[in-house]
N, C-alpha and C positions, 0 to 999 in steps of 0.2 A: 294671361291673356284676358282682355276685357271685351265685353259685348256692349253693343249699342242698341237703343230702341230704333224702330223703323223711322220715327220722327227725326231723331238725331242723325241717323244715316243719311236721310234725304237732304238735310241741311248741310252735313259734311259734304256729301256728293256734289250739291250744288255750288259749294265753295271751291270745288275743284280739287278736293282731298279724297284719295282713295285709301281704304284701309284694307290690306290684303291678309289673308291667311288665318281668318277666323273660321276654321274648319268646322266648328260646331254649328255655325249659321247655315251651312249648306243642307237643304232639305232632302233628306236621304231617300225619298221616294221619287224624286225627280230624276229624269234621265240626264245624263251629263250635258247633253245638248240643249235640253230645256233650261238647265240651271244658268248657263252662260248669259243670255240675254236679259235675265230679270232686272238688272240695274238699268239697262237701257230703257226699258218700258216705264220707268218712273218718271221720265221726262216727256211730258205729253207733246211738247213742241217738236220733238224729234220726229223727223219724217221717216216713213217706212224704208225708203231708199237708204238713208243714213244709218238706220238700224241694221239693215241688211249688210251694208258695207262694214260697219263696225263688227258685226258678228264674224263676217268673213276674216277680218284682220285678226280678231281674237282666235279664230279657229287655225289660221295659218301660223300664229304665234304659238299655239298649243297643239302643233300638228301630231305631237306623240299621243294626244287624247283622241284622235280621229277614229281609231279603231274601237274606242269605248264610247263613242257618242251616244249610243242607245243603251248603255249599261245604266243601272240605277246608281246614283252618285254615292249612295251609302255602301256600295260594294267596291268603289275604287281603292286602290292602294294609298298609303299616306302620301306618296309623292304626287300622284295623280290628283288627290284631293287638293293639295297645295296649289298644283297647276291650275286646276279648276278655279279655286278661290282668287288666284292672281288674274285669271281671264275675267272673272266677274269684276274685280276691282278696275281692270283696264277698261272694261265697258263703260265705266263712268267717265272715261277720258279725263283722268285727274291731271293736275298740274304737279301734285305732290302725292307720293304713295308712302305710307308707313308700313314697313315690313316688320312684323313682330315675331322674332324666332321662327322664322320661315324654314330654317334648315335643321332645327332641333330634332334629333332622333333619326336623321336620314343617313344613309351610307354615303361614302365619298363620292361615288357616281351620281347619286341622286342630288347631293349638294351641288355638283357641277351643273346639273339640269336646272335647278332653281336659280343658281347663280347666273346661268346664261340668259334666263328670262329676265331677271333684274337688270343685267347689263344691257340687254336690248332695249329695255324701257329707258334706261339712263341715256342710251345713245339716241333715243327718239325725243329727248328734251324733257323727260318726266323726272323731276327731283324725287330722290328716294332717300327716306330716313330709314336706315337699317338698325334694328334692335337685335342683336345676335351675339352669341357666345362662340360660334365656329369661327375661330380666329383665322384659318386659312381663307375662308370666304370674306371676312371682314377686311383683311389685308389686300386681297385681290381687288375688292370692289371700291374701297373707300378712297376718297380724296382727302378727307379729314375725319378724324375720330374724336369723340368726346367720351370720357369713360366716367361712369358713375358708380359710386359705392354707397349703398344705403341712401340713395337719393342726393347724395352730394358729389359734385363734380371734382374729380382728382386730377384730371388731365384733359387737354384739349389741343389738337394740332395735327400735323402731318403723321401718317400711320407708323413710319419708321421711328420717328422721334417719340411719339407717344409710348409704343410698346418697349421702348429702352428705359423709360422712367421707373425708378425703384418702387414707387407706390403702385404703379400698374402691375409690375412683376409680382410684387407681393400679393396684391389683391386678386389677380386672375391667371397669371401666367407661371407662378410659383415654382 
């Protein structure tokens, strides 16, 4: 997972790109409800009403966090931290979201929760690039898959066709 400086984050955000699930970037002493609007406040031209509306949309999207809104974000579970980070990315109102290993280490039901959030974003017109090894999620989510091995693309196309390719089977599905 990579991190970016605040100046890079601001320029990426203003370009309409949200990067989700950099769990390390959440300030653990903030309450979850305080952490959500941080990215909204970077845009000085955003009206207070717009901010309130966007925070409301985020909170409804992440309704499972509502009972934890006043918990310190450092005490959230891994799945809740990932939901919170997605909410922060959504707050930027991105045209493109890059989801980097959002489901790594999660249980099957937790994968389903994160997948539902990403599918919801996709339905709202946000383009999502998913970097993921949880194949059940990749297959359910993707319209197109590109497979890389050591930085070299070995396959690209519709999910069912790609996972049937011998190089992909050897590299990842063995």
